[in-house]
DRENTORKOL-3810 file (N, C-alpha, C; in nm, 4 decimals):
REM DRENTORKOL-3810
@n.u->10.4446; n.v->4.6268; n.w->7.8079; ca.u->10.4373; ca.v->4.4881; ca.w->7.8356; c.u->10.4563; c.v->4.4643; c.w->7.7070
@n.u->10.4537; n.v->4.5101; n.w->7.5934; ca.u->10.4731; ca.v->4.4531; ca.w->7.4321; c.u->10.6039; c.v->4.4088; c.w->7.4117
@n.u->10.7113; n.v->4.5004; n.w->7.4908; ca.u->10.8272; ca.v->4.4667; ca.w->7.4507; c.u->10.8885; c.v->4.3647; c.w->7.5525
@n.u->10.8313; n.v->4.3361; n.w->7.6780; ca.u->10.8441; ca.v->4.2188; ca.w->7.7496; c.u->10.8523; c.v->4.0986; c.w->7.7068
@n.u->10.6851; n.v->4.1292; n.w->7.6309; ca.u->10.6616; ca.v->3.9670; ca.w->7.5881; c.u->10.7623; c.v->3.9189; c.w->7.4889
@n.u->10.7931; n.v->4.0132; n.w->7.4153; ca.u->10.8874; ca.v->3.9981; ca.w->7.2716; c.u->11.0249; c.v->3.9330; c.w->7.3133
@n.u->11.0966; n.v->3.9753; n.w->7.4601; ca.u->11.2264; ca.v->3.9243; ca.w->7.4513; c.u->11.2288; c.v->3.8029; c.w->7.5685
@n.u->11.1152; n.v->3.7341; n.w->7.5823; ca.u->11.1126; ca.v->3.5996; ca.w->7.6617; c.u->11.1964; c.v->3.4918; c.w->7.5629
@n.u->11.2150; n.v->3.3971; n.w->7.6426; ca.u->11.2632; ca.v->3.3043; ca.w->7.5902; c.u->11.2570; c.v->3.2246; c.w->7.4792
@n.u->11.3556; n.v->3.2032; n.w->7.3800; ca.u->11.3049; ca.v->3.1104; ca.w->7.2426; c.u->11.3367; c.v->2.9824; c.w->7.2346
@n.u->11.3756; n.v->2.9205; n.w->7.3306; ca.u->11.3977; ca.v->2.7748; ca.w->7.3177; c.u->11.2855; c.v->2.6839; c.w->7.4350
@n.u->11.2965; n.v->2.5833; n.w->7.3945; ca.u->11.1971; ca.v->2.4969; ca.w->7.4880; c.u->11.2717; c.v->2.4069; c.w->7.5802
@n.u->11.2721; n.v->2.4207; n.w->7.7319; ca.u->11.3102; ca.v->2.3418; ca.w->7.8057; c.u->11.2248; c.v->2.2128; c.w->7.8487
@n.u->11.3137; n.v->2.0929; n.w->7.8192; ca.u->11.2466; ca.v->1.9726; ca.w->7.8188; c.u->11.2953; c.v->1.8960; c.w->7.9615
@n.u->11.3474; n.v->1.9939; n.w->8.0500; ca.u->11.4234; ca.v->1.9109; ca.w->8.1851; c.u->11.2748; c.v->1.8578; c.w->8.2503
@n.u->11.1844; n.v->1.9066; n.w->8.2539; ca.u->11.0672; ca.v->1.8074; ca.w->8.3469; c.u->10.9765; c.v->1.7918; c.w->8.2269
@n.u->10.9750; n.v->1.6228; n.w->8.2310; ca.u->10.8618; ca.v->1.5437; ca.w->8.1165; c.u->10.7509; c.v->1.5360; c.w->8.1841
@n.u->10.7461; n.v->1.5315; n.w->8.3440; ca.u->10.6180; ca.v->1.4632; ca.w->8.3978; c.u->10.4913; c.v->1.5280; c.w->8.3612
@n.u->10.4790; n.v->1.6281; n.w->8.3071; ca.u->10.3593; ca.v->1.7541; ca.w->8.3104; c.u->10.3607; c.v->1.8241; c.w->8.2239
@n.u->10.2651; n.v->1.8689; n.w->8.1768; ca.u->10.2609; ca.v->1.9921; ca.w->8.0616; c.u->10.3058; c.v->2.1185; c.w->8.1416
@n.u->10.4090; n.v->2.1971; n.w->8.0897; ca.u->10.4478; ca.v->2.3416; ca.w->8.1579; c.u->10.4970; c.v->2.3994; c.w->8.0305
@n.u->10.4834; n.v->2.5367; n.w->8.0539; ca.u->10.5872; ca.v->2.6431; ca.w->7.9719; c.u->10.6772; c.v->2.7245; c.w->8.0303
@n.u->10.7728; n.v->2.7390; n.w->7.9998; ca.u->10.8655; ca.v->2.8263; ca.w->8.1206; c.u->10.9007; c.v->2.9342; c.w->8.0385
@n.u->10.9148; n.v->3.0444; n.w->8.0999; ca.u->10.9270; ca.v->3.1752; ca.w->8.0179; c.u->11.0669; c.v->3.2185; c.w->8.1191
@n.u->11.1549; n.v->3.2426; n.w->8.0489; ca.u->11.2683; ca.v->3.3208; ca.w->8.1051; c.u->11.3105; c.v->3.4455; c.w->8.0105
@n.u->11.3149; n.v->3.5467; n.w->8.0680; ca.u->11.3254; ca.v->3.6842; ca.w->8.0402; c.u->11.4537; c.v->3.7401; c.w->8.0402
@n.u->11.4955; n.v->3.8585; n.w->7.9737; ca.u->11.6419; ca.v->3.9262; ca.w->7.9939; c.u->11.6328; c.v->4.0056; c.w->8.1001
@n.u->11.5295; n.v->4.0287; n.w->8.1890; ca.u->11.4823; ca.v->4.1447; ca.w->8.2909; c.u->11.5276; c.v->4.0614; c.w->8.4342
@n.u->11.5449; n.v->3.9215; n.w->8.3876; ca.u->11.6019; ca.v->3.7870; ca.w->8.5013; c.u->11.4525; c.v->3.7790; c.w->8.5652
@n.u->11.3384; n.v->3.7817; n.w->8.5253; ca.u->11.2228; ca.v->3.7479; ca.w->8.5272; c.u->11.1919; c.v->3.5971; c.w->8.5036
@n.u->11.1732; n.v->3.4894; n.w->8.5718; ca.u->11.0853; ca.v->3.3599; ca.w->8.5120; c.u->10.9891; c.v->3.3314; c.w->8.5410
@n.u->10.9033; n.v->3.2440; n.w->8.4338; ca.u->10.7604; ca.v->3.2403; ca.w->8.5287; c.u->10.7547; c.v->3.0825; c.w->8.4280
@n.u->10.6727; n.v->3.0099; n.w->8.5110; ca.u->10.6745; ca.v->2.8711; ca.w->8.4465; c.u->10.5198; c.v->2.8433; c.w->8.4914
@n.u->10.4388; n.v->2.8509; n.w->8.3790; ca.u->10.3247; ca.v->2.7921; ca.w->8.3938; c.u->10.2645; c.v->2.6718; c.w->8.3727
@n.u->10.1877; n.v->2.5894; n.w->8.4521; ca.u->10.1411; ca.v->2.4330; ca.w->8.4434; c.u->10.0030; c.v->2.4413; c.w->8.4834
@n.u->9.9614; n.v->2.3151; n.w->8.4145; ca.u->9.8139; ca.v->2.2381; ca.w->8.4570; c.u->9.8167; c.v->2.2019; c.w->8.6062
@n.u->9.7134; n.v->2.2277; n.w->8.6935; ca.u->9.7099; ca.v->2.1379; ca.w->8.8263; c.u->9.7192; c.v->1.9784; c.w->8.7714
@n.u->9.7391; n.v->1.9253; n.w->8.8329; ca.u->9.7312; ca.v->1.7704; ca.w->8.8451; c.u->9.5613; c.v->1.7274; c.w->8.8644
@n.u->9.5079; n.v->1.7783; n.w->8.9650; ca.u->9.4079; ca.v->1.7708; ca.w->9.0541; c.u->9.3082; c.v->1.8443; c.w->9.0541
@n.u->9.3098; n.v->1.9844; n.w->9.0083; ca.u->9.2147; ca.v->2.0620; ca.w->8.9783; c.u->9.1842; c.v->2.1041; c.w->8.8515
@n.u->9.0912; n.v->2.1702; n.w->8.7996; ca.u->9.0655; ca.v->2.2504; ca.w->8.6450; c.u->9.1402; c.v->2.3850; c.w->8.6988
@n.u->9.3117; n.v->2.4293; n.w->8.7010; ca.u->9.3039; ca.v->2.5425; ca.w->8.6941; c.u->9.4778; c.v->2.5089; c.w->8.6510
@n.u->9.5325; n.v->2.6616; n.w->8.6362; ca.u->9.6652; ca.v->2.6646; ca.w->8.6134; c.u->9.7292; c.v->2.7401; c.w->8.7271
@n.u->9.8352; n.v->2.6815; n.w->8.7039; ca.u->9.9483; ca.v->2.7355; ca.w->8.8596; c.u->10.0469; c.v->2.7953; c.w->8.8077
@n.u->10.0954; n.v->2.9015; n.w->8.8508; ca.u->10.2186; ca.v->2.9540; ca.w->8.7890; c.u->10.3523; c.v->2.9807; c.w->8.8979
@n.u->10.4623; n.v->2.9724; n.w->8.8713; ca.u->10.5920; ca.v->2.9922; ca.w->8.9589; c.u->10.6604; c.v->3.1079; c.w->8.9043
@n.u->10.6938; n.v->3.1823; n.w->9.0067; ca.u->10.7731; ca.v->3.2878; ca.w->8.9451; c.u->10.9206; c.v->3.3295; c.w->9.0052
@n.u->10.9993; n.v->3.4184; n.w->8.9617; ca.u->11.1458; ca.v->3.4143; ca.w->8.9943; c.u->11.2159; c.v->3.5004; c.w->8.9431
@n.u->11.2617; n.v->3.5789; n.w->9.0426; ca.u->11.3685; ca.v->3.7184; ca.w->8.9594; c.u->11.4760; c.v->3.6854; c.w->9.0294
@n.u->11.5734; n.v->3.6763; n.w->8.9338; ca.u->11.7279; ca.v->3.6819; ca.w->8.9616; c.u->11.7497; c.v->3.8547; c.w->8.9162
@n.u->11.8389; n.v->3.8977; n.w->9.0733; ca.u->11.8813; ca.v->4.0342; ca.w->9.0625; c.u->11.9863; c.v->4.0443; c.w->9.1854
@n.u->12.0570; n.v->4.1355; n.w->9.1619; ca.u->12.1153; ca.v->4.1978; ca.w->9.2830; c.u->12.0738; c.v->4.3361; c.w->9.3462
@n.u->12.0499; n.v->4.2778; n.w->9.4792; ca.u->11.9926; ca.v->4.3729; ca.w->9.5909; c.u->12.0143; c.v->4.3471; c.w->9.7240
@n.u->12.1670; n.v->4.3931; n.w->9.7300; ca.u->12.2255; ca.v->4.3504; ca.w->9.8446; c.u->12.1433; c.v->4.4086; c.w->9.9901
@n.u->12.0991; n.v->4.5234; n.w->9.9903; ca.u->12.0116; ca.v->4.5684; ca.w->10.0984; c.u->11.8693; c.v->4.5247; c.w->10.1413
@n.u->11.8263; n.v->4.5229; n.w->10.2457; ca.u->11.6780; ca.v->4.4732; ca.w->10.2864; c.u->11.6194; c.v->4.5725; c.w->10.1882
@n.u->11.6126; n.v->4.7063; n.w->10.1686; ca.u->11.5693; ca.v->4.8033; ca.w->10.1163; c.u->11.4986; c.v->4.7443; c.w->9.9735
@n.u->11.6710; n.v->4.7554; n.w->9.8732; ca.u->11.6601; ca.v->4.6848; ca.w->9.7410; c.u->11.5798; c.v->4.5698; c.w->9.7327
@n.u->11.5759; n.v->4.4881; n.w->9.8327; ca.u->11.5085; ca.v->4.3616; ca.w->9.8734; c.u->11.3704; c.v->4.3835; c.w->9.8294
@n.u->11.3347; n.v->4.4636; n.w->9.9149; ca.u->11.1628; ca.v->4.5221; ca.w->9.9009; c.u->11.1243; c.v->4.5627; c.w->9.7607
@n.u->11.2345; n.v->4.6781; n.w->9.6999; ca.u->11.1991; ca.v->4.7430; ca.w->9.5855; c.u->11.1639; c.v->4.6210; c.w->9.4778
@n.u->11.2592; n.v->4.5019; n.w->9.4877; ca.u->11.2624; ca.v->4.4136; ca.w->9.3765; c.u->11.1563; c.v->4.3349; c.w->9.3861
@n.u->11.1035; n.v->4.3197; n.w->9.4847; ca.u->10.9955; ca.v->4.2266; ca.w->9.5077; c.u->10.8454; c.v->4.3103; c.w->9.4597
@n.u->10.8648; n.v->4.4614; n.w->9.4971; ca.u->10.7515; ca.v->4.5286; ca.w->9.4323; c.u->10.7382; c.v->4.5293; c.w->9.2781
@n.u->10.8847; n.v->4.5304; n.w->9.2298; ca.u->10.9080; ca.v->4.5126; ca.w->9.0833; c.u->10.8465; c.v->4.3823; c.w->9.0247
@n.u->10.8543; n.v->4.2757; n.w->9.1269; ca.u->10.8534; ca.v->4.1544; ca.w->9.0511; c.u->10.6932; c.v->4.1100; c.w->9.0666
@n.u->10.6128; n.v->4.1778; n.w->9.1855; ca.u->10.4881; ca.v->4.1438; ca.w->9.1928; c.u->10.4049; c.v->4.2253; c.w->9.0770
@n.u->10.4682; n.v->4.3674; n.w->8.9985; ca.u->10.4359; ca.v->4.4468; ca.w->8.8855; c.u->10.4270; c.v->4.3533; c.w->8.7478
@n.u->10.5492; n.v->4.3010; n.w->8.7468; ca.u->10.5888; ca.v->4.2205; ca.w->8.6399; c.u->10.5090; c.v->4.1127; c.w->8.6192
@n.u->10.4828; n.v->4.0273; n.w->8.7557; ca.u->10.4300; ca.v->3.9082; ca.w->8.7249; c.u->10.2530; c.v->3.9561; c.w->8.6816
@n.u->10.1966; n.v->4.0375; n.w->8.7746; ca.u->10.0804; ca.v->4.0774; ca.w->8.7034; c.u->10.0708; c.v->4.1426; c.w->8.5708
@n.u->10.1436; n.v->4.2076; n.w->8.4898; ca.u->10.1420; ca.v->4.2358; ca.w->8.3559; c.u->10.1775; c.v->4.1048; c.w->8.2829
@n.u->10.2436; n.v->4.0108; n.w->8.3264; ca.u->10.2482; ca.v->3.9116; ca.w->8.2499; c.u->10.1417; c.v->3.8163; c.w->8.2455
@n.u->10.0977; n.v->3.7918; n.w->8.3805; ca.u->9.9582; ca.v->3.7267; ca.w->8.3398; c.u->9.8249; c.v->3.7847; c.w->8.2922
@n.u->9.8196; n.v->3.9231; n.w->8.2871; ca.u->9.7111; ca.v->3.9979; ca.w->8.2158; c.u->9.7434; c.v->3.9898; c.w->8.0353
@n.u->9.8856; n.v->3.9864; n.w->8.0137; ca.u->9.9278; ca.v->3.9722; ca.w->7.8787; c.u->9.8742; c.v->3.8515; c.w->7.8150
@n.u->9.9590; n.v->3.7314; n.w->7.8950; ca.u->9.9741; ca.v->3.5879; ca.w->7.8469; c.u->9.8361; c.v->3.5249; c.w->7.8782
@n.u->9.7919; n.v->3.5531; n.w->7.9725; ca.u->9.6478; ca.v->3.4709; ca.w->7.9807; c.u->9.5171; c.v->3.5129; c.w->7.9889
@n.u->9.5343; n.v->3.6672; n.w->7.9679; ca.u->9.4160; ca.v->3.7579; ca.w->7.9854; c.u->9.3191; c.v->3.6726; c.w->8.0455
@n.u->9.2972; n.v->3.6887; n.w->8.2065; ca.u->9.2399; ca.v->3.5886; ca.w->8.2795; c.u->9.0690; c.v->3.6407; c.w->8.2446
@n.u->9.0287; n.v->3.7753; n.w->8.2254; ca.u->8.8660; ca.v->3.8017; ca.w->8.1992; c.u->8.8538; c.v->3.7738; c.w->8.0824
@n.u->8.9191; n.v->3.7919; n.w->7.9551; ca.u->8.8654; ca.v->3.7541; ca.w->7.8272; c.u->8.8567; c.v->3.5944; c.w->7.8148
@n.u->8.9235; n.v->3.5298; n.w->7.8974; ca.u->8.9153; ca.v->3.3711; ca.w->7.8958; c.u->8.8563; c.v->3.3224; c.w->7.9836
@n.u->8.7889; n.v->3.3943; n.w->8.0475; ca.u->8.7081; ca.v->3.3375; ca.w->8.1495; c.u->8.7380; c.v->3.2455; c.w->8.2976
@n.u->8.8551; n.v->3.3002; n.w->8.2746; ca.u->8.9347; ca.v->3.2519; ca.w->8.4180; c.u->8.9036; c.v->3.3263; c.w->8.5817
@n.u->8.8601; n.v->3.4316; n.w->8.5642; ca.u->8.8330; ca.v->3.5228; ca.w->8.6744; c.u->8.6872; c.v->3.5679; c.w->8.6356
@n.u->8.5995; n.v->3.6027; n.w->8.7593; ca.u->8.4858; ca.v->3.6681; ca.w->8.7494; c.u->8.5180; c.v->3.8132; c.w->8.7315
END
């Protein structure tokens, strides 16, 4: 996971100015956008994985990889247990 964190984007994307958010774009094709909720005291995140997976089987495998990468990203970046975000 350390290597993953080190290769995330280096620029600031100012395309969205209506709210506070952080967008990470990784060399692996993973994009994660984290923002605050406008109506509740919580964080929301959106993920995307750009990849080549022409068959159903390859798509399912990439979906599993995405789930693992997102879980690792959340654990490393947000540290939900340490920050009292989950019980």
